[in-house]
N, C-alpha and C positions, 0 to 999 in steps of 0.2 A: 506491501498500501503506500502511495507517495503522497506528500503533504503540500499545499501550495498555499502562500500569503498575498492577496494583493491589497498590499500597505497602501496607508495616508489616504487615499480618493472619495470623493466624494462619488456615496454609493444612493445608487436609486434602486432602494428593494423592488418595489411593484408590488408590495404586502395591502393587504388590505386598509392599515391606518395612511398609508405613502406617505411613509417613512423615508426620508432623506436623513441619510447619517453624512456632515461633514467632516472629513480627516479619520475617517473611518476604515476602519482593516474587513476581510475577509478572508474565512479561512476554509480552504477544502482539502479532506480528509478523503483520500480515496477517493470515489464518486458521487462523493455525498456534500453536502455545502455544513461546514462545524457546526462554527457561529461567524457572526456579525457583529462587530465592534460596535464602541459606544461612539461618541466624538473625542476623537484628539486621547482614546484608549486604548494603547497595543496590545494588541490579542497574545500571548505565550505561545509559541508555537515549538511544536521539535526540534530537536536536534535532524538536519540533514533536509530542513524544508527550501523548497526552493520559494527564496522573496522577491517580488514584480512592487517594483515602485510604481505606487498609483496617485502617486502626488502631485495635484495640477492636475489630474487627470478625472476621467467618471468610470465608476464599475456599474453593471448593470447585467440583468441577465441576457441570455442568448435570443437575439430575434428569431423570429420562426414564421416564414413563410406559407401558408398554404395551399397554396396552387402557383406551381412552375413547369412549364412543356421543358422539361430541362433536355429531350433528347434532338431538340433544336438548336442547342449551342452551339453545334459548329458551323451552323449559319449567321451569325454574331453582327447585327447591321444588314443582313441582308434587306431584311422589307422594312428600314426604314418607312421608306414613303407609300407601302402600305396601305390600303381600305382594310377593314372585316372581306369583304368578301374577295378583294385578292388573294388573301392567305386563303381562305376556303378553298378557293381555284386552286391554286397552288400545291396546298397539302392533303386536301381533302379529294379531292378529282382528278391532279393530273400527277402532281413529282412527288407525293409523300410515298408511293406506293414502291421507289426506288431504292427506299433507303434499306440498305444492308443491318444485319445484326450490330455488325461491327460500326457503323455508324451511329446507331443507337447509344453506345461505348463508349465512342467518342465524345457525344455530345452531353452524355450523362458525367463523363471523369471529369470533362472539361467544367460544367458548371455547378457540379460539388465542393468542385476547390473552389469554384467564386463565391460559393457562398460564405465557406468557412472565411475567406478572405477578408469579405465585404460584415462578419462578423455575425451571421444568421447561423444558428449553431443548429435549428431543425429545417428540415427543408421537404415540400410534399413535391413529388416528381408525380407531375402529373401528366402518365406516362399514354399517351394515346397512338403512340406508332409502333405498339407492339400487335404486329400482322403476322407470328408466331410465338410459340414459348421458345424458342433459339434467342427470337427478340429477346424476350421479356426474362433470358438468361443472362444475358450482354448486358442489361440496365439492370440488373440487380446486385451482379458482377463489379460494373464502375463502380456502384452508390457502395459496394464493400470495401473497394481501395480505397476508400477516403474516409478521415476518421469524425467526420461529423456523426448527425443524426438525421434520417431518411425516411420518409413515407411512401412505398412507392401505391402511388395511387393506378391498377393497373384497366388500362382499354384498349381501346384499339379501332379507328372510325374507315378502316377501309372495310369491317361488316356490322353487322347490329349488333348491340350488346345480350339481344335475346339465343345470338349464333354463336358469339364467342365464350360466352359462359357457359355455353352446353357442350363443348369443345371438352373430349374426360382427356385431353393431355393439361388443357389450360385449370380446366377442374385440379387436376392432381397438383400440377403450379400452383395454385393458389394453395390450397389445407397446407403442403409441405411450407411454403412462406406462411403464411397464419401461427406456426408454431418455431416460427424463427422466433427470436429474442433481439435480433441487431435490427432489424428493419420493421417497422412499423405495414399497415394494408388496409388499405380502402377498394373499392369498385370507381372506376368514373369512367361514366356515360350520361348521354343528355336525353332528354323528356320530350319529345316533338309534338306533343298532343295529338297526336295521332287519336279515335275516340276508340279503335281496338284497344290500345296500351299494347302494343306487344315490348317494351320494356319491365309488364308484369315477371317475365318469368326471368329477367336480370337480376330486378329489387329481390323473390326469392332465394337466387343462391347468395345475396351478401345477406340475409337473414337466418339462411340456414348456416353459414360460415360465422358468420355472427359481426360483419365488418359496416363499417358504415360506410353510404356511397354520398360522392362529389360532385356535383353534376353546374354545368351551366347553364343558370336560369337569365328569365327575363334580358335574352340578348336579342335587341334588337332583328328581326326577322328572322332566325329560328328557332329560339325556345320563347314561351309566353305563358301566360297565366293558366292557360289549358292544361298543361303539364303540373305545373303543381297542383290543380285540381284534380285530376287523376291521380296523383301521388298521396294526397291527403283521402282521398274517398277510400282508397286501395290499402289505408293505411299504412304506407310505406314511408311516412314524413315520420323520423325518429331524432333523437336530439345529437343521434352521431351523423347527420346528413351535415355536409356543407355547401352551401348555394354558393355560387362564383357568378360574381359579376351583380345580377338581382336588379340589373337597372332602370328595365321598362316593365317591371310588376305595378300592379295594381295594390292597393289598400287589402283586397280580399285577398291576395296572393301573402301578402306582408304580415298580415292578422294569421295565416295559415303558418306561420312559418314560428312566428311568436309564438302559439300554442302550442306547439308540436317539441319547441324549444331547439332546434337547430339554428342555427349560424350560416353567414355570409360573410364572403371571403372578398372584398375590394379592391381590386385594381385599379387605383386610377388612370396612371397612364395609360393603361389600357383602356379604359371606356373615355376617355377625354379624348383621345387620338382616333382606335379604331373605328367606335363606332357602337360599341354594344347600348348604350343608352348615357347621361349620365351619372357621374359617380353618386351613387342612391343613400350616401354617410347621412345627406338631410333627413330623409324617408328613413330609413334606420332608423335612427334618432327617436323620432319620434312614437315608434313601434316599441323600442326599447327591444332591439334584437341583438345578440351578442355579436361585435365586428370581428374578424384578422383582416391582414394586410400580406398583397403576394405583386407578383412582379410581373407574370401570364409566360414570357417570354421573350429570350434575350434576340430574337430573331426582331424585332424592335427596339427594345425599349431598357432599358438599366437593369442589371441584377442585383441592386442593393436596397435595402429598405427605407434605409434614409433618404431616398429621393421618393421612394412611396410616399411616408410621412409628412415630406415637406408637398406633395402635390395633392393627395387627400386631405391637409387644413388648406389652400388655396382653393382649390375645388367647392368644400363644404363655403367657406366664406363667402367665394364671388358667386353663388347661389342666394345666400343670404340678404347680402349686400343686394342684388336684384331684385329680388322680390321687394326690398325696401323701396327701393328707388322707385319696382313699377306703382307704389300705392302713396308715392311723395317722401315715406318716411326715412330713416334715416340709423341704420344701423350704432346704436352706440356700446355691446359689448359685444364679443363674440362667442357665440351659444359652446364652438368646438375648441380644445384648446392643447396647448402642444402635449399637457399631459395625457391629453384623450389619446391621441396617436402613436405615442411612445408604449401604453398601453397597449393597446392592440398589437403593436408588433413584437411582444412577450406575449403578457398575460391569454392576451384574446386569442394569438395561437395557440397555447396550448389548451383553453376554454374548449376549442373546435376540434383540438385532435384527443380530448378526453383525456389530457394528461397532466393532472392537478400536480405532479412534482414537477414541475415545468415552468416557467415562466416569472417566478419572483426569487429572488435571496434570502432564504428563510432558513434557519437550521433544519435540517435532515431533506429538505431537498436535492434533487439530480443538479451534481454540479457542474453546470452551463451556464458561463460568465463571461463575459468581453468588459476589455477594456479599450475605453477609446482616450488617447491619449500621444499630443504629437509636440513634442515641445522644439521642432523646426517650425512651426507653423506660428505667424502669426494673429490665428483667427482660433488658436488655443485659446486664448484669454485675451480680457476677462474671465474668469467662470462663475456666472451672476446668477443665472436662470439655467440652471442644467436642463431640466424637462426641453426650454428652449434650444440650450446649445445641441443637443440632443437630436431636435427636429427641422432647423435651420440651419444651424453652422456646419454640423458635423460631416463629413464625406467618409468612403471608404477607405483612402488614404489613410484615415484617422486612426483606425483601429489597430492599437498594441498589442494588446494581448487577446487572442479567443483561449476558451477550453471547453470543451467537451467532455463529458460523462468524468470529468473529473484532470484529463488529458490536455495539455499545452497542446494545441494544434496551429498557432500563431504566437511568434512570440518577435518583440521588437519590431513590428511590421513586416516580419517575413511569415511566411509559410515552413511546417516543419516535416521534413519529408517527403515534400513534393519535389516529383522530377519534373518542372517544368516544359521539357527540354523533348521527354515522350510524350505528354500530352500532347504536345506542338504536332510533334507528327503525328499522332493519330488525328487529329482536328483534320490538318494537312490532305492525311491523305481522304479523309471523304469527302473534302473540298473537292478534290481532283476526282472523284469516284461522280461527284455528281454533276461537275460543268462537265466532263466526260459523256456523261450518259443524257445531258440535256440536248447535248452540242451548246456551242460557245456563242451564238445568236440568241437561242433560248434562255441562257442563262443571264445574257446582259439585259435582255429586253424582262427578263422577270423582275430582275434588282430596278430596272426603270420605268414604271408605267408611265402611260399616256398623259398627257397633262392633260385636263379637260380642257372645253373653251370659254373662255372669260366672257365676260357680258363688261361692258363699257356704258358706265351711263352718262345720259350729259350733260354736260355741266351748262345752264344755262351762261354764266358768265365768258365763255369763251364764244358767244357769237352775239354780243353787242358792238355796238358800231363805236365805240370808243374807247382808246388806250391813251396810257400816260404817253407821255413824254419820257418817260424814262425805259418803260414798255417798247415805246417802235424804236430806242436807241438801242435798246437789248437787242432784239429782234435783228435790226441790221446790223449790228455786228457781228453775231452768230451765225444768220444764215445770211449776210450777204445782202438784205433788204431794204431800198431807201427809204 
């Protein structure tokens, strides 16, 4: 058993009392938090303890991402200018099927290390690229090669969930993984709202195996209230379920989610950029539904939750201001605060996954801890409002130390025992495969969708007879006009 002490930092415990300890210590013994010290009081530590100087930094629980398509990470930033329609066409209809097991492995491996580097100690791999059990084995092998905490959300966009959950080889894989203590397991599929409710069979498998279902709900043009109603009326809405996006639902659906104890994973960068709908935190707060945060996919966006917290605050506040302005009013106090999004990035994820041993720094809980500290950055001081510092000022490069299950996996801004050269080789092989399979023209055109035609509005001030002397002079100089 090893012991680690993070000494002298500002400790955001994220406990029920909202305790913040100035100049505090956090002692880790084995895979558990042993003690959280009082302000300015040093904890006694066993001989041989690894001591990390946290002074001037923030010690907080590891962050939890509840929805990330990790398999797509080898195509980082490829779809930066996509809409959701273009994403669907590329992955669902045309090219997602050309991913080999080794390509799934490359994406997951890269994404897993990226998570740890950014202080995300638990990541849900919303793995809907698992066309075969070989693909699933590759996904798991990559996750197990990285010392983070992961949940495999098994999915397959190339077949209906009632089809792949009925495959005996998939069923055997799920049963084996369910009993694996290292990885969590969910089923990942969407409910179209078809009145025949073909997804029933997949829900029954989830129930039989004791697994939660994570589903893209309330996505404009794809999933809607009909799917929520079918789930609820057929008895498949449980506290284990995570509803991703939930951006275009009606009050009826939010009430069903709230009543059944489910939670919503908000991916603000995704919702406000791709078009699932307006980020729903303003609605979710009204119905008191538990919230977690997620980054969706690095084919578009960043893979860190600092960005998620920042954009979530911005979107929620923009909506609040806009609604007030439409009524001729002014917002004088923001309802969504920095502490709220820090809570969603930590405790919110733990609640969504049913992990009451994660998400806060309290004795007896699992030792998933991060230290945000960067003495080389002028942004690291002064440290006045620690929640505001985390939500608005911190970056992934400020993550100094990451501990998962008591093991130091990043220290002094460097990942521990990570061979990035080997990871890079895998990713480059995947990119080479995709480019050659598509052909160079298709590869390039997929990355650069055509611009829509723009509408130029008439400006009446361009069509008046009057031109000032300065305007005449300027036009004559530039265009040679008299």
